[in-house]
N, C-alpha and C positions, 0 to 999 in steps of 0.2 A: 883829858878825854872830852869830846864834844857830843852831846846828846840832844837831838832835836825833839822837843816835847810837844810840838804841834806840826804834824805831817799827815797828809790826807791821801786816801785812796777812794775809789768809787767802783766797787765790784760789778761786773756785768750781771751777775745773778741778782743783785739788788736792783739794778735798772729794770729788769724784767718784772720784779715785784712792784716797783713804783708805777709801772705801766698798767698794773691791775687796780690801782687805787681808784675809787669811785668819785673822788673829789680832789681838787687841788690840795696839796702839791701832788703832781703826777707827772709821768713821762709821756710825752706825745712823740710818736715815731713818724718820720717823714723820710721814706727811703732808708738810707743808711744812717741818717742823722737822728739823734735823740735829743729832745729839748725838755728840760724841766720847767714846768709852768706852775706858778702860784696864781692862776687865773689872770686877771688883768693887772695884778700888782707887780709881778716880776717874772721874767723868764731868763733862762740861760742855757746855752748849748753845752752838752756833755762832750768833752774832747778826750777820746781814748788815749791819744798820745800824751796828754798832760798827766794822766794818772798811771802811765806805764811804769812798772817797778824798775825796769832797766834804766829808764830815764832818771828815776829817783836816785838809784844807786850811783849813776854817773854824776848827777849834780851833787850828791853827798861827797863823792870823792874829790870833785873839783873844789869844794868848799872846805875840805878837811873835816867833815862831820862823820863821826864814827858810827853812830846809831840813831835811828829814828823811831819814835813811838807812833805807831800807825793808828789812825782813826778815820771815820767818815765824817765829812762836814755837814752839808745840808743838801736836801731835806733829810732829817733823821727819821728812823722808823717810828718814833713816838708821834709823828704827824699822820700816820696811816690809820686806816680803819683797824679796829682791835684785832681781827683775825689775820690781817696782813702784817701787823706790827711784830708779832712773834716770828713770822717767817722772814721778815726783813732784817730783824736783829740777828737771827741765826745765820742768814746768808752773808751778812757783813762779817760777823765774827769768824765764820768758817773760812772766808777768804783771807782774813788776817792770819789765822792759824797756819794756813798753807804757806804764806809768805814768810812767817816767822820760822816755820820748820825748815824752809828752804835756805833761809839766811839768818840763822840764829844769832850770829855775832853782829848783825847789822840792824835787825828789826825787833821790836817788841810791840805788844798789843794793848790798845785801849778799847774796851768792848762797848758796843751799843746795847741798850736794853729796851724792851718794849714797856717803857714807863707807864703807858696808858693802861697796862694790865699788871698791877703791882705784884700779884702772886707769881705770874709768869716771869716778871722781871727778876724776882728773887731766885726763881729756878734757873734762869739763864745766868745770873750772877754766880751761882754755885757751879754751873757747868764751865764757865770761862775761867773761874778761879782754878779749877782742876786742870784746865788746859794751859795755865801759866800766864794768863793776862795779868797785867800789873796795875790796872785801874779801869774805871768805867766813865762813860760820857754822860753828861747832863746838858740839856739844851734850855734856852731861855724861856720856853713854855712847853707844855706837854699837851700837844693837840689842842692848843688854845687855853688850857687850864694852867693856873699859876703853879709854880714849882713848890710853893709851900702849902698846897691844898692837902687836907688831912689824909686823904687816901694814899699819898705817896710817902708818908712818914715811915712805914715799915721798911721801905727800900733804903732810906737813909740809915735807919737803925742797923740793917743788915750790912750795909757798906762799912759802918764803923766796926761791926763784929768781925767781918772778914779782913779788916784792915786794907780795904781797897780804896785808894784815893778817888775822888770824884773830880773829873776835869770838865769844867763848864765850857760851853761853846755857844755862840749866838746862832739864832735862826731868824728867818724873816718874821718881823713882829706881827702880832694880831692887828696892830694899828698901822700896818704898812701902807694901806690906802692913802693915809694922810700925808705920807712923805715919799710917794713913789716917783714924783717928778724929779728931774735933774740927778738921778742916781743917788738920792740922799739916803736910801736904805743902806746901801753899801758904805757910803761915806761916813754916816753917823748912826743911822737907825739900829744897826746890828749891835753896836757897842752900848748904845743907850739902853736898849731892851735887855741885854745881858746884865747890865749894871742894875737895872730894876730887879732882875731875877735874884742876883746875889743879895741885894738889899732886903728882899723878901725873906731869904733864908736867915739873915741876921735878925731882922725885926720880929719875925714870927717865932723866934726862939729855937729854931732847928739847931743852930750851933751852940746854943746854951744847953740844950738837952743832950747833945751828943758832942761832948767836949773833945773827944779823940777822933772825930770825923775830920778827914783831911780833904781840903778843897784846893783846886787850882783855878785861878781866874785868868783868862787869856788877855792879850793885848794890854799889858801893863795895868790891868785893873779896870779897863773901860774908863768911865768918868769918876768912879767912886773915890780914888785917892785925892782927886782935885776938889771934890765936894765934901770931903770928910769933915772939915771944920764946921761947915754949915749943918751937916747931918747931926753931929754931936751937939751943936747948939740947940737944935730942935728938941733933942731928947733930954739933954742934961740941964739946959737953962729953961726952956719952955715946957718941959715935962711931957712931951708928946711921944706916943708910941713906945712907952716904957713898960707896957703890961707883961711882955714876955722876955725881957732881958734885964740883967742885973749890972751890966757894964756898959760903957759908952760904945756905940757901934764901931768906932775906930779900933777898939780893943779886939773885936772879932775879926775885923778886916785885916789887922796886922798879923794875925795868926795864919792867914791864907797865903798860899803861894801865888805869885804873879808870873806869867811868862813874859818874855821880852819881845814879843811880836809887835814891833812898832818901828817905823822908818825914821823916827825922830830921836836925835841924841838928847834933846831937852827932856822928852818924855821918859827916856831910859834913865837919865840922871835923876829925875824926880822920883821915879819908882825905886831907884837904889837908895835915895835918901829917905823915902817914906817907909819902905819895907825892910831894907837892909840886905846885904849880900846873901844871908842865909835863907831868904824867902823868894829868891828870883830863880827862874828856870829859863834856860835858853830855848828859843823856838823860832820857827821861820814861817809857818803857814804854807809850806810847799804843797802843791806845785805852782802857786800863784805869785811867787816872789823870785827875786834874784838872790839865791841862797848865800853866795859869798858876801853880798852887801850886808846881810844881817849878822854874819860872823864879824865883819869889819866894824860894825857899830859897837859891838861889845869890846872888841880889841882896842878901840879908840877911846873908850871911857877912861877918864882920869882917876882910876881906882887901882888898887894893888893887884899884882898878879895872883895873889892868893884868893882874892875875892872873885877875880875873873874865873879862876879854876872852879870855885863853888858854883858860879852861875852856869858855866859851860857844861858841867857834868856832875860834880860831886853832890850837889843838892838832889839831882834827879836819881842818882844811884841810891841815896839814902831813902828818899821819899817812896820810890817805886820798887825798892828792894831788887835792883838790877844786878 
């Protein structure tokens, strides 16, 4: 079975809420066209045809993908003003519920939360858990605040209590102005910023305090697996950033799941060697990719068929209780 653990939609109801945000990110309408803007840092046009569920199912069929875990990519509702954050998260989650109810054998849901409102985030987590969602989304910063800020800790605690895995996803960095030229935000900035977010969760002790909290890091771990030796050297040899952890950072990193969204066979092979077959999840980042290519990259890895089966679906079935 093939389960795509990173597949995106962008509901029209959420577009309308983004259009109400008083500051970037927001949607600007020009006739029938909707453009997401982060001020002068980045813009992109929303393409209804790209997010069409019929197209997603067609592409899944062409690639032999059985199921997709649906989420919204960027901008997330945690970037909106507090009063809009709740509405935005609910609009996204309600749209996902509708798709899952219509195609229960093909789709499952990863919920967005209004992280900027921790109490409401917990309330929404309870709601989506009852609706059958299999996990929740976390982005690389929460309205500009770091993911390890103390006010968000109750959300992590509740995620562990409900056994709802957290799937991380990049968003435009707060320092995007420095790398907005040459499309470097998309090329590297998103992955670097998300890597800092995960490193914060490790070094702040979030994973120490919540040992049963399950995390998924997309895009074969960003840059962290490649920097793991240097990070451990900083903590274990030089004694830096040890206040909140009792193990080397690599020990926490290797308990995290990585998804396989990378067009590089070298990166996939390294992720396999670093994390092992039991900690890899197949993903595509649809609709922005050629889905059959990402299937082919896993099929071509020089690993056993048993390990490919784990990556393609068995790990996701166990992690997300599918």
